[in-house]
C-alpha positions in Angstrom: 0.1 0.0 0.0 1.4 3.2 -0.9 2.1 5.4 2.2 1.6 9.2 1.9 3.0 11.8 4.0 2.1 15.3 4.7 5.4 17.3 5.6 3.7 20.1 7.4 4.4 23.0 9.9 2.4 26.1 9.7 6.0 28.0 10.9 8.3 28.8 7.9 12.6 28.0 8.2 12.1 24.7 9.8 13.1 22.4 7.4 10.1 21.4 5.3 11.0 21.5 1.8 14.7 20.4 2.9 13.2 17.3 4.3 10.6 16.9 1.8 13.2 16.9 -0.9 16.1 14.6 0.8 13.6 12.2 2.1 12.2 11.9 -1.4 15.9 11.0 -2.6 16.7 8.9 0.1 14.0 6.8 0.1 14.2 6.4 -3.6 18.2 5.7 -2.9 16.4 2.2 -1.2 14.9 1.3 -4.3 11.6 2.6 -3.4 8.9 4.4 -6.1 8.7 8.0 -4.6 6.4 10.8 -6.2 7.1 14.5 -4.0 4.5 16.5 -4.7 5.4 20.5 -4.2 2.5 22.2 -3.1 3.8 25.4 -1.9 3.3 28.3 -4.7 7.3 29.6 -3.9 8.4 26.1 -5.9 11.4 25.5 -4.1 11.0 21.7 -3.7 10.6 21.8 -7.4 13.8 23.3 -7.8 15.5 21.9 -5.0 15.0 18.8 -7.2 16.5 20.0 -10.1 13.4 21.3 -12.2 13.3 24.7 -13.2 9.8 25.8 -12.0 9.3 28.4 -14.7 9.9 25.9 -17.4 7.1 23.6 -15.9 3.9 24.5 -17.9 1.8 21.8 -16.3 2.2 21.8 -12.6 0.0 20.7 -9.4 -2.0 23.7 -10.2 -3.5 22.4 -13.1 -4.3 19.0 -11.3 -5.8 19.9 -8.8 -8.6 22.5 -10.6 -8.9 19.4 -13.0 -6.7 20.3 -16.0 -4.2 18.2 -15.8 -4.0 14.8 -14.5 -0.4 13.7 -12.4 0.9 11.2 -15.3 0.9 14.3 -17.6 2.5 16.8 -15.1 4.8 14.9 -13.3 8.4 15.2 -14.1 11.9 13.0 -13.6 14.4 15.6 -12.3 17.5 15.0 -14.4 20.2 12.5 -12.1 17.0 11.8 -9.5 15.5 8.8 -9.0 11.7 10.0 -8.3 9.3 11.9 -9.7 8.0 15.7 -8.8 4.7 16.8 -9.3 6.0 20.5 -9.7 4.3 23.8 -8.6 5.5 28.0 -9.3 3.7 30.9 -8.4 0.4 30.1 -10.6 -0.3 27.9 -7.4 -1.1 30.8 -5.5 -4.3 31.5 -7.5 -5.7 28.2 -6.8 -6.8 29.5 -3.5 -9.6 31.5 -4.6 -10.5 29.6 -7.8 -10.6 26.1 -5.2 -13.3 28.1 -2.9 -16.3 27.6 -6.2 -15.7 23.9 -6.9 -17.0 21.1 -5.5 -15.2 18.7 -3.1 -12.9 21.5 -2.7 -10.8 20.4 -0.1 -10.4 16.2 -1.6 -8.8 17.6 -5.1 -6.0 16.6 -4.9 -6.6 13.4 -2.9 -8.9 12.4 -5.9 -5.7 13.4 -8.5 -3.4 11.3 -6.4 -5.4 8.5 -6.0 -5.9 7.4 -9.8 -1.6 6.7 -9.3 -1.0 5.7 -5.8 -0.5 2.0 -7.7 2.7 4.1 -9.1 4.7 4.3 -6.0 5.5 3.2 -2.9 6.0 6.8 -1.0 4.3 10.3 -2.0 5.5 13.2 -0.1 3.7 16.5 0.0 5.7 19.5 0.6 3.0 21.7 2.6 3.2 25.5 2.2 3.8 27.1 5.8 0.2 28.2 6.4 -3.0 26.2 7.2 -4.5 27.6 3.9 -6.9 25.8 1.8 -3.8 24.4 -0.3 -2.7 22.9 2.5 -6.0 21.2 3.8 -5.8 19.8 0.4 -2.3 18.2 1.3 -4.0 16.7 4.8 -6.6 15.3 3.2 -4.9 13.4 0.4 -2.3 12.4 2.9 -2.3 9.4 6.1 0.6 10.2 7.7 1.7 13.7 8.7 5.7 14.3 9.1 6.0 17.4 11.7 9.8 19.1 10.9 10.4 21.3 13.6 13.3 23.2 15.5 14.3 22.6 19.2 12.8 26.2 20.6 10.4 27.8 22.7 8.3 29.2 20.1 7.9 25.6 18.1 6.5 24.1 21.1 3.6 26.6 20.8 3.3 26.3 17.2 3.1 22.4 17.6 0.1 22.8 19.8 -2.0 24.7 16.9 -0.7 22.4 14.1 -2.0 19.4 16.5 -5.0 21.1 17.4 -6.0 21.8 13.3 -4.8 17.9 12.7 -7.8 16.7 15.2 -9.9 19.1 13.2 -9.3 17.7 10.0 -9.3 14.2 11.0 -12.7 14.8 12.9 -14.3 16.5 9.8 -12.6 15.4 6.5 -9.7 12.6 6.9 -10.7 10.4 9.6 -7.1 8.1 8.2 -5.1 10.9 9.6 -2.3 10.5 11.9 0.9 12.0 13.0 3.6 9.5 11.7 6.2 11.4 13.4 7.9 15.0 14.9 11.4 15.6 13.1 13.9 18.1 15.1 15.8 19.5 12.4 18.7 22.0 12.4 19.6 20.1 16.1 22.8 21.2 17.6 23.5 19.4 20.9 25.4 22.2 21.9 22.7 24.5 22.8 21.1 23.7 26.1 17.4 25.0 25.2 17.6 23.1 21.8 18.3 19.8 24.7 15.5 21.0 27.2 13.2 21.0 24.0 14.3 18.1 22.6 13.7 16.4 26.0 10.2 17.9 26.2 9.3 16.6 22.8 10.2 13.0 23.8 8.6 13.3 27.3 5.0 14.4 25.6 5.2 12.3 22.1 6.8 9.7 23.0 7.2 7.3 20.0 5.9 9.9 18.1 9.2 11.4 18.1 11.6 10.1 15.2 15.2 8.9 16.6 16.9 10.5 14.2 17.6 14.1 14.1 18.7 16.1 11.5 21.7 18.5 12.3 23.1 22.0 11.0 24.7 21.0 8.2 26.2 23.2 5.5 25.8 20.5 2.6 22.0 21.0 3.3 22.1 24.5 3.2 24.3 24.3 -0.3 22.5 21.4 -2.3 19.2 23.8 -3.3 21.8 26.6 -5.3 22.9 23.1 -7.1 19.2 22.5 -7.6 20.0 18.6 -6.3 19.0 17.1 -3.0 21.7 17.0 -0.8 21.5 13.3 -0.2 22.3 13.0 -4.3 25.1 16.1 -4.2 27.4 14.6 -1.2 25.7 11.3 0.1 28.7 11.2 3.0 27.9 14.5 4.8 26.3 14.9 7.7 22.8 16.5 6.6 22.6 13.3 3.9 23.8 10.9 5.8 20.8 11.9 8.4 18.4 11.9 6.3 19.3 8.5 4.6 19.0 7.5 8.4 15.4 8.7 8.3 14.9 6.9 5.0 15.5 3.8 7.1 13.2 4.9 10.0 10.4 5.2 8.0 10.7 2.0 6.1 11.3 0.4 9.5 14.5 -1.3 8.9 17.7 -1.6 10.8 20.6 1.6 10.7 18.3 4.3 11.6 20.1 5.2 15.2 20.6 8.3 16.8 23.9 10.1 16.0 25.6 11.0 18.7 26.1 14.4 20.0 29.8 14.3 18.5 28.7 13.0 15.0 25.9 16.0 14.9 28.6 18.6 16.0 30.6 18.8 12.9 30.1 19.4 9.0 
């Protein structure tokens, strides 16, 4: 059965797109059939995967409005082993255009259902807002992956997000479950980081991924080259962390918690 993840957090700058792109590449490197859906009008996941968003003639915008299907709109980035349903600034207009359409919250789900058998994983990179576009991502998914930094304001935002997910599950998608919280930009030298990390483990227990994504220069540099860090520099600490996350998601051995010494260096 296809596992469909919404990578979501209404707070920006927490590593949603970095996680979506590199987890897609990592899963694909383990032989999984992966579709990455860029649901952010900024199109960063599209660009980070190696596709020029300005050259994407048919995008997720057309798919959600019923003007195209996934098979016609998806693209395979050069040198990548996964497919991308691209996005660009056109998607920003979908928010208004969807309002008058029937079943507006489930347009993406209906489109993805047609091609689910072709993929083992579908990863949906959601925008940093709780908009109708994000709701489409949450209705289409069965699992939610929440990237978050270990800082004070992240905990407050997490509470709001959990409430939103509860409402989506009650009213629109009863199958939706939190798969896990992913600690990103992790720096064990920061006392607050350690404290918040401990609080997450205390409150969410097995819902917190053991894998932690360190601050890493290769993860920051890779988007400028239009290639996932997992492909560009597989030996970097950031890439190795996402490979460990992929193993953890797959439930195979190797998803071990990195030591504090490992995550201190690029």
